[in-house]
C-alpha positions in Angstrom: -4.4 14.8 -73.5 -5.3 12.6 -76.5 -6.5 14.0 -79.8 -9.2 12.2 -81.7 -10.3 12.8 -85.4 -13.5 11.4 -86.6 -13.8 11.2 -90.4 -16.9 10.8 -92.6 -17.8 11.6 -96.2 -19.5 15.1 -95.7 -18.9 15.8 -91.9 -22.6 16.4 -91.6 -24.3 13.5 -89.6 -22.3 10.5 -88.3 -19.0 12.2 -87.6 -20.8 15.1 -86.0 -22.8 12.8 -83.7 -19.6 10.8 -82.9 -17.7 14.0 -82.3 -20.4 15.1 -79.7 -20.5 11.8 -77.9 -16.7 11.2 -77.8 -16.2 14.7 -76.4 -19.0 14.1 -73.8 -17.7 10.8 -72.6 -14.0 11.8 -72.8 -14.4 15.1 -71.0 -11.0 16.7 -70.5 -9.1 13.5 -71.4 -9.3 14.3 -75.2 -9.7 16.9 -77.8 -12.1 15.7 -80.5 -12.3 16.9 -84.0 -14.5 15.8 -86.9 -14.0 16.3 -90.6 -15.1 15.0 -94.0 -13.5 14.3 -97.3 -16.1 16.8 -98.4 -18.1 19.4 -96.4 -21.9 19.3 -96.5 -22.7 21.4 -93.4 -24.1 20.1 -90.2 -27.4 18.3 -90.7 -30.2 19.9 -88.7 -31.6 16.5 -87.9 -28.4 15.5 -86.3 -28.4 18.6 -84.2 -32.0 17.8 -83.3 -31.4 14.2 -82.2 -28.4 15.1 -80.2 -30.3 17.9 -78.4 -32.9 15.2 -77.5 -30.0 13.5 -75.6 -28.9 16.8 -74.1 -25.8 17.2 -76.1 -25.4 20.5 -78.0 -23.6 20.2 -81.4 -25.4 23.3 -82.8 -22.1 25.2 -82.9 -20.2 22.5 -84.7 -19.0 23.3 -88.2 -18.5 21.0 -91.2 -14.7 20.8 -91.9 -12.5 19.3 -94.5 -9.8 16.8 -93.5 -7.2 19.0 -95.2 -7.7 21.6 -92.4 -6.1 19.2 -89.8 -3.0 18.0 -91.5 -0.7 19.7 -89.0 -2.4 18.3 -85.8 -0.7 15.2 -84.4 -3.7 12.9 -83.7 -3.5 9.9 -81.5 -6.6 8.2 -83.0 -8.4 8.5 -86.3 -11.8 6.9 -86.5 -13.6 6.6 -89.9 -17.4 6.1 -89.5 -18.3 5.2 -93.1 -16.7 3.0 -95.7 -16.5 5.8 -98.2 -14.3 7.9 -96.0 -12.1 4.9 -95.2 -11.7 4.1 -98.9 -11.5 7.6 -100.3 -9.7 9.7 -97.7 -6.8 11.5 -99.3 -3.4 10.7 -98.0 -3.4 11.9 -94.4 0.1 11.9 -92.8 -0.4 10.6 -89.2 1.0 8.1 -86.8 -2.4 7.9 -85.3 -3.9 4.5 -84.4 -6.8 4.0 -86.9 -10.2 2.6 -86.2 -13.2 2.0 -88.5 -16.9 1.3 -88.1 -19.3 1.7 -91.0 -22.5 3.3 -89.5 -25.6 3.6 -91.7 -26.2 7.1 -93.1 -29.3 8.4 -91.5 -29.4 11.3 -94.1 -30.3 8.6 -96.7 -33.4 7.5 -94.8 -36.8 7.7 -96.7 -40.3 7.9 -95.5 -42.3 10.2 -93.3 -40.6 12.7 -91.1 -41.2 10.4 -88.1 -39.6 7.5 -89.9 -36.6 9.6 -90.9 -36.2 10.9 -87.3 -36.4 7.3 -86.0 -33.6 6.3 -88.2 -31.5 9.3 -86.9 -32.3 8.1 -83.4 -31.4 4.5 -84.2 -28.0 5.5 -85.7 -27.5 8.0 -82.8 -27.8 5.1 -80.3 -25.3 3.0 -82.3 -22.8 5.8 -82.4 -23.4 6.6 -78.7 -22.6 3.0 -77.7 -19.5 2.9 -79.9 -18.3 6.2 -78.6 -18.8 5.2 -74.9 -16.9 1.9 -75.5 -14.1 3.6 -77.4 -13.5 6.1 -74.5 -13.6 3.2 -72.0 -11.1 1.2 -74.0 -8.6 3.9 -75.0 -8.9 6.9 -72.7 -8.3 5.4 -69.2 
């Protein structure tokens, strides 16, 4: 079984969504973890948009990358430039991947406009996660 770590700035939106989709698509072929270089708590809107797609991340926690230094990861995926550039030294032989997804938590406008941005980013992450699993977890 492969181990995947998804890293973001605050482990509240993008990494949580990716965690949910990667675990969903990988099933028992992978253990998926997510963490941030900071912890901001899981964003309620991220929980809501994932529930709309029938994936429950409501029990996820916001974790700091330092909590996982003893786990031998196979893959580390950074989902924002800030995490890629500012992640503290993380000793791993894992293969590294990066995709800078927009941060839906920074969306402005009405509640509907903000939720539509969360949905747009969710779909981007869903596609990336599906493709990642197809390419790396045969």
